[in-house]
N, C-alpha and C positions, 0 to 999 in steps of 0.2 A: 504494500499500500504505500502510496505517496503521502506524505506528511504536511505537504505545502498547503497554504491558502489559495483559493480560487481567486483569480485576478481577472476582473471584468476588461475586456477591450473594448465592447460596443454592444450595444442593444437598444431594442425599442419594445422590450417585454415588460409587462407589469412586475413589480418586485415580487408578488407571491410566486408567479411562475419562475423567475430568475432563482428565487431560493429553492424551489423543488427541483429544477434542473441541475443546480449545484449539488444539491443533497445526493440525487441520483447518481451524478457523476463520480461521487465519493463512494456510493454503493458498488457501482461499476468497477471502480478501481480496486476496491476490495475482493470482489469475487473474480476478477480475471487479472491474467498477467499484464503488465503494462505493454509489453509489446505485441499483444492481441488487440489492436485497435477496432477490428472488424467486430468482435464480440462485446466490446465496450460499447461501440456504437449501436449495435442492434439491441442491446440491453435498455439504452436510452430511448430508442425509437419506439420500442415494445412499451415501454411504461409510460411515455408521453400518448401514444396512440390510445392506450386503455384509458387514461385519464382524461385526455382532451380532444377524443375523436381522431380519425385516420388523416393521412397525409402530411405527418411529421418526418422529417429528414435529419439525419445526424451524421456529421464528419468528424473522426477522431484521428488525430495523428501528431507528428511531430513536425511536418513540413508539408504545406499544401497550399494550393491557390483555390479561388472560387469566384463565380460569378452567378448570383441567384436572384430569383424572384421569390418573394415571399409575402404572406399576409401581414398587414400592419399589425404590429404588437406581437409578432410571434418570433422575433430573430434575437438570437443572442450568441456571441463570440467571447469565448473566454479560456483561460488557461489555468492548469494546475501542473506547477512546476514545468516541465518541458512538454506536458502533453496538451495540445490545442483541442477545443470543442466549438463546433460549430452546429447550432440545432436551430431549426426553421420550420415553419408549417408552410407547404406549398400552396400556391394562390390558385390553383387550376381545378377547384371542385365546380364542375358546371351545373350541379344540381341546385345550387344556391346562388342568388345575387352577391356580388362582392360585399355590398353593404350588409347583407345578412352572416357572410362568412366573418367579417371583421367584427361584427356584434357578437358573435360567439367568441372569439378571441377575449374581447374586452370583458364580457360578462364573468369569464373565468377568473378574471385576475382582479 
């Protein structure tokens, strides 16, 4: 397990969701080897899908680039020591309008 404190780099996520994802990151780091980034990411995605509905994405690693589109209020980028975490909800759910989808994120926070 890494003992370092989570350091926020960028977010538009409500504080309650920020706290939840960081707590889940610590749980994932406790359960999986630090080198098993895929299992760590899968754990976070699964837990967020269960808690807040589908279409969450999670990228975990030590060195990666990204260019994403996400729902407003669903993005966080942070690190714990050397491990970076990027978590966001996809904005491409065509079963609901954009305003409805954003409302769902804001209601959970």
